[in-house]
C-alpha positions in Angstrom: 0.1 -0.1 -0.1 1.6 3.3 -1.1 2.0 6.2 1.4 1.7 9.7 0.6 2.7 12.7 3.2 1.3 16.1 3.8 3.9 18.6 3.1 3.4 20.8 6.2 5.3 21.7 9.1 3.8 22.1 12.5 5.4 25.5 12.9 3.4 26.7 9.7 -0.1 25.7 11.1 -2.2 28.5 12.3 -3.4 26.8 15.5 -5.8 29.6 16.3 -8.1 28.4 13.6 -9.0 25.6 15.8 -11.5 25.2 18.8 -9.3 24.8 22.1 -9.5 21.7 24.4 -11.7 19.3 21.9 -10.2 17.0 19.4 -11.5 14.2 17.3 -9.9 10.7 17.1 -10.9 8.2 14.5 -10.6 4.4 14.5 -10.5 3.6 10.9 -11.3 -0.3 10.1 -10.6 -2.0 7.1 -10.7 -5.8 5.9 -8.1 -7.3 4.0 -6.8 -10.9 3.6 -9.0 -12.4 6.1 -7.9 -9.8 8.9 -9.5 -6.8 10.3 -7.2 -3.9 10.3 -6.8 -0.3 11.7 -5.0 2.8 10.4 -2.3 3.9 12.9 0.0 6.8 12.8 3.7 6.8 13.8 5.0 9.9 15.1 8.6 11.1 13.5 11.7 10.4 15.4 9.7 8.9 18.5 8.7 5.3 18.0 5.2 6.8 19.6 2.1 5.4 17.8 -1.5 7.0 17.6 -4.8 6.7 16.1 -5.3 9.3 13.4 -6.9 12.5 14.5 -7.5 16.2 14.4 -9.0 19.2 15.6 -12.2 21.2 14.9 -12.1 24.3 12.9 -14.0 27.2 14.5 -16.3 27.5 11.2 -17.2 23.7 10.9 -19.2 21.2 12.6 -18.1 18.1 14.5 -19.1 15.6 11.9 -17.5 17.9 9.0 -14.4 18.0 10.9 -14.5 14.2 11.3 -15.0 13.8 7.4 -12.2 16.1 6.8 -9.8 14.4 8.9 -10.7 11.0 7.3 -10.2 12.2 3.9 -6.9 13.8 4.7 -5.7 10.4 6.2 -7.5 8.1 3.4 -8.1 10.2 0.4 -11.8 9.0 0.6 -14.9 10.8 0.8 -18.4 9.6 1.6 -17.0 7.3 4.4 -19.3 5.4 6.6 -18.9 7.1 10.0 -20.2 6.6 13.5 -19.6 9.0 16.5 -19.6 6.3 19.3 -18.0 8.1 22.5 -16.4 11.0 24.1 -13.3 10.7 26.0 -12.1 12.9 29.0 -9.8 10.8 30.8 -7.2 12.4 33.1 -4.6 10.6 30.8 -5.3 13.3 28.4 -3.7 15.9 30.9 -0.4 14.0 30.1 1.7 16.5 28.2 4.8 14.1 27.6 3.9 12.3 24.4 3.2 15.6 22.5 6.5 17.2 24.2 8.3 14.5 22.7 6.9 14.8 19.3 7.8 18.5 19.1 11.0 18.3 20.9 12.4 15.5 18.5 11.1 17.5 15.6 13.1 20.5 16.5 9.8 22.6 16.8 9.9 25.7 18.8 7.4 25.8 21.4 6.5 26.8 25.2 4.1 25.5 27.7 1.2 27.4 26.1 1.5 25.6 22.7 -2.0 24.6 21.4 -0.8 20.8 21.4 0.0 20.8 25.2 -3.5 21.5 26.4 -5.8 18.7 27.7 -8.2 17.7 25.0 -11.7 16.1 25.2 -11.8 13.7 22.4 -15.0 13.0 20.3 -14.3 9.6 18.8 -15.5 8.0 15.6 -15.1 4.7 13.9 -15.1 4.5 10.3 -15.6 1.4 7.8 -13.6 1.6 4.5 -12.8 -0.3 1.4 -9.3 -1.2 2.3 -8.2 -1.3 -1.6 -9.4 2.3 -2.2 -7.4 3.8 0.7 -4.2 5.6 0.3 -2.7 6.3 3.8 -1.5 9.7 4.3 0.7 10.6 7.2 0.2 14.0 8.9 2.7 16.8 9.2 4.1 15.4 12.5 4.1 11.7 11.6 6.4 9.4 9.3 3.7 6.7 8.8 0.2 6.0 8.3 -0.2 2.2 7.9 -2.6 -0.5 8.2 -2.0 -2.8 11.2 -3.7 -6.0 12.0 -5.9 -5.6 15.2 -4.0 -8.7 16.8 -0.8 -6.8 16.3 -1.7 -3.4 17.5 1.1 -1.5 19.3 0.9 0.5 22.5 -0.7 3.9 21.5 -0.2 7.2 23.3 -2.6 8.6 25.8 -5.8 6.6 26.1 -5.8 5.6 22.4 -5.9 1.9 23.2 -9.1 2.4 25.2 -10.5 4.4 22.3 -9.8 1.6 19.9 -11.2 -1.1 22.3 -14.6 0.8 22.7 -14.8 1.2 18.7 -14.0 -2.6 18.4 -16.8 -3.3 21.0 -19.2 -1.1 19.1 -18.3 -2.8 15.8 -19.1 -6.2 17.4 -22.5 -5.0 18.6 -23.0 -3.7 14.9 -22.1 -6.8 13.3 -25.5 -7.9 12.1 -26.1 -4.5 10.4 -25.7 -4.7 6.6 -23.4 -1.6 6.9 -20.7 -3.5 8.2 -20.3 -6.0 5.2 -21.3 -3.3 2.8 -18.5 -1.1 3.7 -15.8 -3.7 4.4 -16.6 -6.4 1.6 -16.5 -6.2 -2.1 -19.9 -5.4 -3.7 -20.3 -9.3 -4.3 -19.1 -12.1 -2.2 -19.2 -15.6 -1.0 -20.8 -16.7 2.4 -17.3 -18.0 3.4 -16.0 -14.5 2.6 -18.8 -12.9 4.9 -18.2 -15.6 7.6 -14.5 -14.7 7.5 -15.3 -11.0 8.0 -17.5 -11.9 11.0 -15.0 -14.2 12.6 -12.3 -11.5 12.3 -14.5 -9.0 14.1 -15.6 -11.3 16.8 -12.2 -13.2 17.3 -13.7 -16.4 17.3 -14.6 -19.4 14.7 -18.5 -19.7 13.7 -20.3 -22.8 12.8 -20.7 -22.7 9.0 -24.2 -24.1 9.2 -25.6 -22.1 11.9 -23.9 -18.9 10.3 -25.4 -19.6 6.8 -29.0 -20.0 8.4 -28.8 -17.0 10.6 -27.8 -14.8 7.8 -30.0 -16.1 5.3 -33.0 -15.5 7.8 -31.9 -11.9 8.6 -33.2 -11.0 5.1 -30.2 -8.8 4.2 -28.9 -10.7 1.3 -29.6 -11.6 -2.3 -28.1 -14.5 -4.1 -27.0 -13.5 -7.4 -25.5 -16.7 -9.0 -22.3 -18.4 -8.8 -18.6 -17.3 -8.6 -16.8 -18.0 -11.8 -13.8 -20.6 -10.9 -13.8 -22.7 -13.8 -15.1 -25.5 -11.8 -18.9 -25.4 -12.1 -19.8 -28.1 -9.6 -17.6 -26.5 -6.9 -18.3 -22.8 -7.6 -19.7 -21.0 -4.5 -22.6 -18.8 -4.8 -22.1 -15.0 -4.7 -24.3 -12.6 -2.6 -24.8 -8.8 -2.3 -26.5 -6.8 0.4 -30.0 -5.6 0.0 -29.8 -1.9 0.9 -32.7 -0.9 3.1 
């Protein structure tokens, strides 16, 4: 997966354009090679990892800010987006990570710098088509990359807590057609849909029970067989019936 970078420097950003004390953090889920993945940033010269995030401009709504942040990190518009929780832990008073980022990148700052205040985080999770995303690192980061949820590193502040709560919400939403509609291809086999559910839930599912439950949900339409060159072994293809 190719990586683009924003050609901006922290010192060139007008921090006065943003609302003080409030930020946005995004848990961006993608699905590839039978693995559920999330986008993670690595700050330059620090070895520190974080969820993609940003701030709210004084002339935009929360949702518009989240959409902007997501487009900046993925290159995509019209992303499935869900505001799931607001985080105000005292962990967010710890200035050490951002001081490290600023110091290691030779940025001039003092204790009043915008990035060193305590932020309340309004958090969103997003479901995206892995194949369409071109990860873009922000001005303070070296990389923005997909990481398997089972290999997630330790993240700054309370970002691991944010990820976990987003994952819990995704599990609760798993029977919604929005999950498969945004994480799978337009058409898919029953085995591919089961693989997605298993990666989200972290456990194996009984094939017969899963098939029965999904078909009874009324969310799927069978549209023919997948072309494999072996007609008698070709699995059926399905697509979601959008309500």
